C-alpha positions in Angstrom: -10.7 -17.8 -18.5 -13.7 -15.6 -17.5 -13.7 -11.7 -18.1 -13.1 -9.7 -15.2 -16.0 -8.1 -13.7 -16.1 -4.3 -13.5 -15.9 -4.5 -9.6 -12.8 -6.6 -9.9 -11.2 -4.0 -12.1 -12.1 -1.3 -9.7 -10.5 -3.0 -6.7 -7.4 -3.6 -8.9 -7.2 0.1 -9.8 -7.4 0.9 -6.1 -4.9 -1.7 -5.1 -2.5 -0.2 -7.8 -2.9 3.4 -6.6 -2.2 2.2 -3.0 1.1 0.4 -4.2 2.0 3.6 -6.1 1.5 5.9 -3.0 3.3 3.4 -0.8 6.2 3.5 -3.2 6.3 7.2 -3.3 6.0 7.6 0.5 8.9 5.1 0.9 11.0 6.9 -1.7 10.3 10.6 -0.6 9.8 10.3 2.9 12.0 7.4 4.0 14.8 7.8 1.4 13.8 4.3 -0.1 14.1 2.5 3.2 11.4 -0.2 3.2 11.8 -1.3 6.8 11.7 2.3 8.0 8.4 2.8 6.1 7.0 -0.4 7.4 7.9 0.6 11.0 6.1 4.1 10.4 2.8 2.5 9.2 3.1 -0.2 12.0 3.5 -3.3 9.8 6.5 -5.6 9.2 8.9 -5.1 6.5 7.7 -8.5 5.0 4.0 -7.3 5.1 5.0 -4.0 3.2 7.0 -6.0 0.7 4.0 -8.3 0.0 1.6 -5.4 -0.2 4.0 -3.7 -2.9 4.3 -7.0 -4.7 0.5 -7.2 -4.9 0.5 -10.4 -2.9 -1.7 -9.1 0.0 -4.1 -6.3 0.7 -4.5 -3.9 3.6 -7.2 -3.5 6.3 -8.9 -0.4 7.4 -6.6 0.2 10.2 -3.4 -0.1 8.0 -5.1 2.4 5.5 -5.8 4.9 8.2 -2.1 4.7 9.3 -1.0 5.3 5.8 -3.3 8.2 5.3 -1.8 9.7 8.3 1.6 9.5 6.9 0.5 11.1 3.7 -1.7 13.6 5.4 -5.0 12.4 3.7 -8.2 11.9 5.6 
């Protein structure tokens, strides 16, 4: 198994921060309701579940929608 490249590690750190942010958003703003969180973002609950599980990433449009929800630009 090869050693992870610094770029791979940076991407994983960003993905982990995104998952942490989404988890906090779900728990604080939507009372833990994953379906409501997904609707607010504009994605399916299944997609949000996959993102939180690290099975998929997000595109720029989804990132922008999430940033609007957490008041970040």
